[in-house]
C-alpha positions as CSV (number, residue, x, y, z in Angstrom):
1,M,96.1,270.8,-4.3
2,S,95.9,267.6,-2.3
3,L,92.9,265.3,-2.7
4,N,92.0,265.7,0.9
5,L,92.1,269.5,0.7
6,R,90.0,269.4,-2.5
7,A,87.5,267.1,-0.8
8,C,87.2,269.5,2.1
9,I,86.6,272.5,-0.2
10,V,83.9,270.6,-2.1
11,A,82.3,269.5,1.1
12,A,82.3,273.0,2.5
13,V,80.8,274.4,-0.7
14,A,78.1,271.7,-0.7
15,L,77.3,272.4,3.0
16,L,77.1,276.2,2.2
17,A,74.8,275.6,-0.7
18,G,72.7,273.3,1.4
19,N,72.4,275.8,4.2
20,Q,71.4,278.5,1.7
21,A,68.8,276.2,0.2
22,M,67.3,275.4,3.6
23,A,67.3,279.1,4.5
24,A,65.5,279.9,1.2
25,S,63.0,277.1,1.7
26,D,61.6,278.5,5.0
27,R,61.7,282.2,4.2
28,L,59.0,283.7,2.0
29,T,59.1,287.2,0.6
30,I,55.6,288.6,0.1
31,I,55.0,292.0,-1.6
32,S,51.7,293.7,-1.3
33,F,50.3,297.3,-1.6
34,G,51.2,298.4,1.9
35,G,49.4,300.8,4.2
36,A,46.3,299.7,6.1
37,T,45.8,296.7,3.9
38,K,49.3,295.3,4.6
39,A,48.7,295.9,8.3
40,A,45.5,293.8,8.1
41,Q,47.4,291.1,6.1
42,D,50.1,291.0,8.8
43,Q,47.5,290.3,11.5
44,A,45.5,287.8,9.4
45,Y,48.1,286.0,7.4
46,F,51.8,286.9,7.8
47,K,52.1,286.5,11.6
48,P,49.8,283.5,11.9
49,F,51.6,281.7,9.1
50,E,54.9,282.3,10.9
51,Q,53.4,281.1,14.2
52,S,52.2,277.9,12.5
53,G,55.8,277.0,12.0
54,A,55.6,277.0,8.2
55,G,58.3,279.6,7.7
56,K,59.3,283.2,8.1
57,V,57.5,285.9,6.1
58,V,59.4,288.9,4.9
59,A,56.8,291.5,3.9
60,G,57.4,294.4,1.6
61,D,55.3,296.7,-0.5
62,Y,55.2,298.3,-4.0
63,N,52.8,300.2,-6.3
64,G,51.8,297.3,-8.5
65,E,54.3,297.8,-11.3
66,L,54.9,294.6,-13.2
67,S,58.2,296.0,-14.6
68,K,60.0,294.9,-11.4
69,V,58.6,291.4,-11.7
70,K,59.5,291.3,-15.4
71,A,63.1,292.3,-14.7
72,M,63.5,289.6,-12.1
73,V,62.1,286.9,-14.3
74,S,64.1,288.0,-17.4
75,V,67.4,287.7,-15.6
76,G,66.5,284.7,-13.4
77,Q,67.2,286.6,-10.2
78,I,64.0,286.1,-8.1
79,S,64.0,288.0,-4.9
80,W,60.2,288.1,-4.5
81,D,58.1,284.9,-4.0
82,I,54.5,286.2,-3.9
83,V,53.1,289.5,-5.2
84,E,49.7,291.0,-4.8
85,V,48.4,292.2,-8.1
86,E,45.2,293.8,-9.5
87,S,43.1,291.7,-12.0
88,P,44.4,293.2,-15.3
89,E,48.0,292.8,-14.1
90,L,47.3,289.2,-13.2
91,L,46.0,288.5,-16.7
92,R,48.8,290.3,-18.4
93,G,51.5,288.7,-16.2
94,C,50.0,285.3,-16.8
95,E,50.1,285.8,-20.5
96,E,53.7,287.0,-20.4
97,G,54.9,284.1,-18.3
98,L,55.7,286.1,-15.2
99,F,53.7,284.0,-12.8
100,E,53.7,280.3,-11.9
101,R,50.7,278.2,-12.9
102,L,48.7,277.1,-9.8
103,D,46.9,273.8,-9.3
104,P,43.3,274.8,-8.3
105,A,42.9,271.5,-6.6
106,L,45.1,272.9,-3.8
107,L,42.2,275.0,-2.7
108,G,39.6,272.3,-2.7
109,S,36.1,272.8,-4.2
110,G,35.8,276.0,-6.4
111,D,32.3,276.3,-5.1
112,N,33.7,277.6,-1.8
113,Y,34.9,280.8,-3.5
114,I,33.3,283.8,-5.2
115,A,33.2,283.5,-9.0
116,N,36.3,284.6,-10.9
117,T,38.5,284.6,-7.9
118,V,40.5,281.4,-8.6
119,S,42.5,281.3,-11.9
120,E,45.4,279.5,-13.5
121,C,48.0,282.0,-12.2
122,G,46.4,283.5,-9.1
123,V,44.0,283.3,-6.2
124,A,42.1,286.4,-5.1
125,S,43.0,287.6,-1.6
126,Y,40.0,290.0,-1.2
127,V,37.5,292.2,-3.1
128,W,37.8,295.9,-2.8
129,S,35.8,298.8,-4.2
130,M,36.7,302.2,-5.6
131,V,33.9,304.3,-4.0
132,L,32.8,307.9,-3.8
133,A,33.8,309.2,-0.4
134,Y,33.0,312.5,1.1
135,N,33.5,314.7,4.2
136,A,30.1,314.8,5.9
137,A,31.2,317.7,8.1
138,K,31.5,319.9,5.0
139,L,28.4,318.9,3.1
140,D,24.8,319.6,4.3
141,T,23.4,317.2,1.8
142,P,25.4,314.0,1.1
143,P,26.2,313.1,-2.6
144,A,24.4,310.1,-4.0
145,S,26.2,309.4,-7.3
146,W,29.1,310.2,-9.6
147,A,26.8,312.8,-11.2
148,D,26.9,314.6,-7.9
149,F,30.6,314.3,-7.8
150,W,30.7,316.3,-11.0
151,D,28.1,318.9,-9.8
152,V,30.4,321.7,-8.5
153,S,27.4,324.1,-8.2
154,R,25.6,322.0,-5.6
155,F,28.8,320.7,-4.1
156,P,31.5,323.3,-4.4
157,G,35.1,322.4,-3.6
158,K,38.0,320.3,-4.7
159,R,37.6,316.6,-5.8
160,G,40.2,313.8,-5.4
161,L,40.6,311.3,-8.2
162,R,43.2,308.5,-8.7
163,K,45.8,309.6,-11.3
164,G,45.2,307.2,-14.0
165,A,42.7,306.2,-16.7
166,K,41.4,303.1,-15.0
167,Y,38.5,303.8,-12.6
168,T,38.6,307.5,-13.6
169,L,37.1,307.0,-17.1
170,E,34.5,304.7,-15.7
171,A,33.5,307.3,-13.1
172,A,33.3,309.9,-15.8
173,L,30.9,307.9,-18.0
174,L,28.7,307.0,-15.0
175,A,28.6,310.7,-14.2
176,D,27.5,311.4,-17.8
177,G,24.6,309.0,-17.5
178,V,25.9,305.8,-19.1
179,A,24.1,302.8,-17.6
180,R,26.4,300.4,-15.7
181,D,25.5,297.5,-18.0
182,D,26.5,299.5,-21.0
183,L,29.7,301.1,-19.6
184,Y,32.4,299.0,-21.2
185,K,30.5,298.7,-24.4
186,V,30.5,302.5,-24.6
187,L,34.1,302.8,-23.5
188,S,35.2,300.3,-26.2
189,T,34.4,302.8,-28.9
190,P,36.3,306.0,-29.9
191,A,33.2,308.0,-29.3
192,G,32.9,306.6,-25.8
193,V,36.5,307.4,-25.0
194,A,36.0,310.9,-26.3
195,R,32.9,311.3,-24.2
196,A,34.7,310.2,-21.0
197,F,37.5,312.7,-21.6
198,A,35.1,315.5,-22.4
199,K,33.4,314.8,-19.1
200,L,36.7,315.0,-17.4
201,D,37.4,318.3,-19.0
202,Q,34.4,319.7,-17.2
203,L,35.9,318.8,-13.8
204,K,39.6,319.2,-14.5
205,P,40.0,322.6,-12.7
206,Y,38.6,321.1,-9.5
207,I,40.6,317.8,-9.5
208,Q,43.3,317.0,-7.0
209,W,45.1,313.9,-8.2
210,W,46.1,311.2,-5.8
211,E,48.5,308.3,-6.4
212,A,48.6,306.5,-3.0
213,G,45.6,305.0,-1.3
214,A,46.3,306.8,2.0
215,Q,45.9,310.2,0.4
216,P,42.0,310.4,-0.1
217,P,41.1,309.9,3.6
218,Q,43.9,312.3,4.7
219,W,42.7,315.0,2.2
220,L,39.1,314.6,3.2
221,A,39.8,314.8,6.9
222,A,42.0,317.9,6.4
223,N,39.3,319.5,4.3
224,D,41.6,319.7,1.3
225,V,38.8,318.0,-0.8
226,V,35.1,317.6,-0.2
227,M,34.8,314.4,-2.1
228,S,37.2,311.8,-3.5
229,A,37.3,308.5,-5.3
230,A,38.9,306.2,-2.6
231,Y,39.4,302.6,-1.7
232,N,36.5,301.6,0.6
233,G,38.8,300.0,3.2
234,R,40.9,303.1,3.6
235,I,37.8,305.2,4.3
236,A,36.5,302.5,6.8
237,V,39.8,302.7,8.7
238,A,39.6,306.5,8.8
239,Q,36.0,306.2,10.1
240,K,37.1,303.9,12.8
241,E,39.7,306.5,13.8
242,G,36.9,309.0,14.4
243,T,36.8,311.0,11.1
244,N,33.4,312.0,9.8
245,L,33.7,310.5,6.4
246,G,30.9,308.9,4.3
247,I,30.8,306.3,1.5
248,V,28.5,306.2,-1.5
249,W,28.2,302.6,-2.7
250,N,26.1,303.6,-5.8
251,G,28.5,303.3,-8.8
252,G,31.3,301.7,-6.8
253,L,33.8,299.9,-9.0
254,Y,34.7,296.6,-7.3
255,D,37.5,294.1,-8.2
256,P,39.6,291.4,-6.5
257,D,43.3,291.7,-5.8
258,H,45.2,288.4,-6.2
259,W,48.1,286.5,-4.8
260,A,50.5,285.4,-7.6
261,I,53.7,283.4,-7.4
262,V,56.6,284.9,-9.3
263,R,57.9,282.5,-11.9
264,G,61.1,280.9,-10.9
265,S,60.6,281.4,-7.2
266,P,62.8,278.9,-5.3
267,N,60.0,278.7,-2.7
268,K,57.1,277.7,-4.9
269,A,55.9,274.9,-2.6
270,L,55.9,277.2,0.5
271,A,54.3,280.0,-1.5
272,E,51.4,277.6,-2.5
273,R,51.1,276.6,1.2
274,F,50.8,280.3,2.2
275,I,48.1,280.9,-0.5
276,V,46.1,278.0,0.8
277,F,46.5,279.2,4.4
278,A,45.4,282.7,3.4
279,S,42.4,281.4,1.6
280,Q,40.9,279.7,4.7
281,A,37.7,281.2,6.1
282,E,39.0,281.8,9.6
283,N,42.0,283.7,8.4
284,Q,39.9,285.8,5.9
285,K,37.6,286.6,8.8
286,T,40.5,288.1,10.7
287,F,41.5,290.1,7.6
288,S,38.0,291.6,7.1
289,M,37.7,292.4,10.8
290,N,40.8,294.5,10.5
291,I,39.9,296.2,7.2
292,P,36.5,295.7,5.5
293,Y,37.5,294.3,2.1
294,G,35.3,291.4,1.0
295,P,36.5,287.9,1.6
296,V,36.5,285.5,-1.3
297,N,35.9,282.4,0.7
298,K,32.1,282.2,0.8
299,Q,32.1,280.6,4.3
300,T,33.6,283.7,5.8
301,V,30.8,286.2,5.7
302,A,28.4,284.4,8.0
303,H,31.0,284.5,10.7
304,L,31.5,288.3,10.6
305,P,29.5,290.7,12.7
306,E,26.6,292.3,10.8
307,A,28.2,295.8,11.2
308,I,31.2,294.5,9.3
309,Q,29.2,292.7,6.7
310,T,27.4,295.9,5.7
311,Q,30.8,297.6,5.0
312,L,32.0,294.9,2.6
313,P,32.0,295.4,-1.2
314,T,30.7,291.9,-1.4
315,A,27.6,292.7,0.7
316,P,24.7,292.0,-1.6
317,A,23.2,295.5,-1.2
318,N,26.6,297.0,-2.1
319,M,27.3,294.7,-5.0
320,D,23.9,295.4,-6.5
321,K,24.8,299.1,-6.7
322,G,28.3,298.5,-8.0
323,L,30.1,297.5,-11.2
324,L,32.7,294.8,-11.6
325,V,35.8,296.2,-13.3
326,D,36.3,294.6,-16.7
327,S,39.9,293.2,-16.4
328,T,39.9,291.9,-20.0
329,F,39.0,295.4,-21.3
330,W,41.9,296.9,-19.4
331,V,44.4,294.3,-20.6
332,D,43.3,295.0,-24.2
333,H,43.0,298.8,-24.0
334,G,44.9,299.8,-20.9
335,E,48.2,300.9,-22.4
336,E,46.7,303.2,-25.0
337,L,44.2,304.7,-22.6
338,E,46.8,305.3,-19.9
339,E,49.0,307.0,-22.5
340,R,46.1,309.2,-23.7
341,F,45.2,310.0,-20.0
342,N,48.8,311.0,-19.2
343,A,48.9,313.3,-22.2
344,W,45.5,314.8,-21.2
345,A,46.5,315.3,-17.6
346,A,49.8,317.0,-18.5
347,R,48.0,319.7,-20.6
């Protein structure tokens, strides 16, 4: 091979690599939980970020399974840049080295954000709540608590519950009279776990299990169930579409979801830029206007209409009636409790 030909080949390879690097640097793959939330993210974050000229967003969705992220990181083939994760998965993924460490200075003063929403591996995107939702057209008297959810004599009919231990065990203990402040202390004991499953035994014949957030409002609207545990934003969207669904904030289980950058992402700088962009008050206002999940930037709420503010999990009246999900508890006990739940549900 002549020197000139070799030089041409080397130059061509270098040019191709350079073009690929440039293509990668202005293209961001962001994976979230889909549905109405993703639609709101598209309006508030994905499209405006593209329109700002920062780069193209390729949006996808998943069910929150860390196994896919773990597989990418283990082989060094990173096809996702940013993932939306629930709090326990953020803690677990950070411990396992699945996410990039973030510089909190990128976001400015931590005082601008709700407590526990900025951490070494992630930044909260919003606060949601697992609430008791019901079909007002089917119930003469609305339920007021998880105890009513369990009361099939006063409120006959099927119930919808998320198919998993998390949130379900909390609801069972709240229905059994455990005080909110004592819930995780009780659930940390063998007796407390047994108590939760015993309470679930009482309701098991009436339970219709759901796995996707879109199912509870669909089932409620179709009269398949009279009540269901549900994400508050999904119910709010259904209400906006004209369905006669109601929300009980008493006993709501609230928690942030977070943006995290997959370790090894070739677009870390652009991913950080996106997270900063999505953390701005104006953009979070647009998000909450599209779906009433609570903004984490404290400057946002004052700019939202009062009708929207009252629908947010972060509204003081709603937070006072709710309970923050204990992420550390679920990191420490989640695997064993999910295994026990799956065995129980299969019986």
